[in-house]
C-alpha positions in Angstrom: 111.8 120.9 152.5 109.1 119.0 154.8 105.9 120.8 153.9 104.9 118.1 151.3 106.1 115.5 153.6 103.5 116.3 156.2 100.9 115.9 154.0 101.3 112.0 154.4 98.4 109.6 155.6 96.6 110.2 159.1 98.9 108.0 160.8 101.5 110.9 160.7 100.5 113.2 163.3 102.3 115.5 165.8 100.7 115.3 169.3 102.3 118.0 171.4 102.3 119.9 174.3 101.8 123.6 173.1 100.2 127.1 173.8 99.6 129.9 171.6 103.2 130.8 171.7 105.3 127.8 172.3 105.9 123.9 171.8 107.2 121.6 174.3 110.0 119.3 173.3 112.3 117.0 175.3 115.7 115.9 175.4 117.8 113.9 177.9 121.4 114.3 178.8 124.4 113.2 181.0 123.9 114.7 184.4 126.8 116.8 184.0 125.6 118.4 180.5 121.9 118.6 182.0 123.4 120.6 185.1 125.1 122.8 182.7 122.0 123.4 180.7 119.8 124.1 183.8 122.4 126.2 185.4 123.1 128.6 182.3 119.8 128.3 180.9 121.2 127.3 177.8 124.0 125.0 176.2 127.6 125.7 177.3 130.1 126.9 174.8 131.7 123.0 175.3 128.4 121.7 173.3 129.4 121.1 169.7 127.5 123.0 167.2 128.3 120.4 164.5 126.7 117.6 166.5 123.0 116.9 165.8 120.8 117.7 168.8 117.6 115.8 168.6 114.5 117.1 170.1 111.6 114.6 170.8 107.9 116.1 170.5 106.3 113.3 172.2 106.6 112.8 175.9 106.2 109.3 175.9 108.3 108.8 173.0 111.1 110.6 175.0 110.4 108.3 178.1 111.2 105.2 175.9 114.2 106.7 174.4 115.7 107.7 177.7 114.2 104.5 179.7 112.3 107.1 181.8 115.7 108.5 182.8 117.2 105.3 183.5 119.4 104.9 180.4 123.1 105.2 181.2 124.3 108.8 180.1 120.8 110.1 179.8 119.5 110.5 183.2 118.7 114.3 183.3 115.5 114.7 181.3 114.8 118.3 180.3 111.9 119.9 178.5 112.6 122.8 176.5 109.7 125.5 175.5 110.4 126.8 171.9 108.8 129.5 170.2 105.8 128.3 168.2 106.9 130.2 164.9 110.5 128.4 165.4 109.0 124.9 165.8 107.0 125.7 162.3 110.2 127.0 160.7 111.8 123.6 161.6 109.1 121.6 160.2 109.0 123.6 157.0 112.6 123.4 156.2 113.7 120.1 157.5 115.2 117.4 155.5 113.8 113.9 155.9 116.3 111.6 157.8 115.0 108.6 155.6 115.0 108.6 152.0 111.7 108.7 150.1 111.6 108.1 146.3 108.4 110.1 146.0 110.1 113.5 147.4 113.8 113.2 146.8 115.2 113.3 143.2 117.8 110.6 143.9 119.5 108.7 147.0 122.9 110.0 146.4 121.5 113.7 146.2 119.5 113.1 149.5 122.5 111.6 151.3 124.7 114.6 150.4 121.9 117.0 151.5 121.6 115.0 154.7 125.4 115.4 155.8 125.1 119.0 155.3 121.5 119.8 156.6 121.1 122.0 159.6 117.6 120.5 160.2 116.7 116.8 160.0 113.2 115.5 160.4 112.5 111.8 161.7 109.2 110.2 161.4 109.3 107.4 164.1 106.6 105.2 166.0 104.9 107.3 168.9 105.0 105.2 172.0 102.4 104.2 174.9 103.0 104.1 178.6 104.7 100.8 178.5 107.0 101.7 175.4 105.1 99.7 172.8 105.0 101.2 169.4 101.5 102.8 168.1 100.3 102.7 164.8 100.6 106.5 164.6 104.0 108.4 163.9 105.8 111.3 165.5 108.2 113.5 164.8 111.6 114.0 166.0 113.7 117.3 165.1 117.4 117.5 164.8 119.3 120.6 164.7 122.9 121.7 164.1 125.3 124.5 163.1 123.8 127.7 162.8 120.1 126.5 163.5 121.1 124.8 166.6 122.9 128.1 167.9 119.5 130.1 166.7 117.5 127.7 169.1 120.1 128.1 172.0 120.3 132.1 171.7 116.7 132.9 170.5 114.3 130.1 170.2 114.3 128.4 173.5 112.3 130.5 175.9 112.0 128.0 178.7 113.9 125.2 180.2 112.6 122.9 182.9 114.0 119.8 184.6 111.4 117.1 184.5 113.7 114.3 186.0 111.9 114.2 189.5 108.4 114.2 187.7 109.2 111.3 185.3 110.6 109.5 188.5 107.3 109.8 190.1 105.4 109.0 187.1 107.3 105.8 186.5 106.9 104.9 190.1 103.0 105.4 190.0 102.9 103.1 187.0 104.8 100.4 188.8 102.5 101.1 192.0 99.4 100.8 189.9 98.5 104.2 191.2 98.9 106.1 187.9 96.4 108.6 186.5 96.5 110.1 183.1 96.4 113.7 184.7 100.0 113.0 185.5 101.2 113.1 181.9 101.7 116.3 179.9 98.4 117.3 177.9 99.5 116.5 174.3 97.0 117.4 171.8 97.2 117.2 167.8 99.3 120.1 166.4 97.9 121.8 163.4 100.5 120.9 160.6 101.7 123.9 158.7 
């Protein structure tokens, strides 16, 4: 359970692009898998449900991870809008990806749970425009098995190819014509 994990010090925040009904998360893919996702509006049957699929909530964290869509094998960047109640469910029911002796009974039990979990929560440094780590942490959510299938079938309500947008943003940074309004508006997400 993560509900108690979320009560960490203030530097553990979720800044997200969200509405009353959805939360936007990001993932980068190979061009082939990304094209399938965009054409089918879901993951194909070829996508293995036992593979952990990690969604980043932070736009700039995602850009750092995929090197603004330039990382080999990660050049197709997609934004997923997932139902907000599903996002909250993932936060409440996820297992931390790193052992915390204040939360977990012992390391061996945590490791066994980690090997079987369907929802994994990873707190990592958020990033600025230039990829530098910030003092605040942001969340990355991994899903697999039945939870991944539920995401695919029920919880994802919007899929958007943002590859061209991020190329433009990166180009504007390099040409010193960048404007903050070019970024998704991320605000503090109310922790459940």
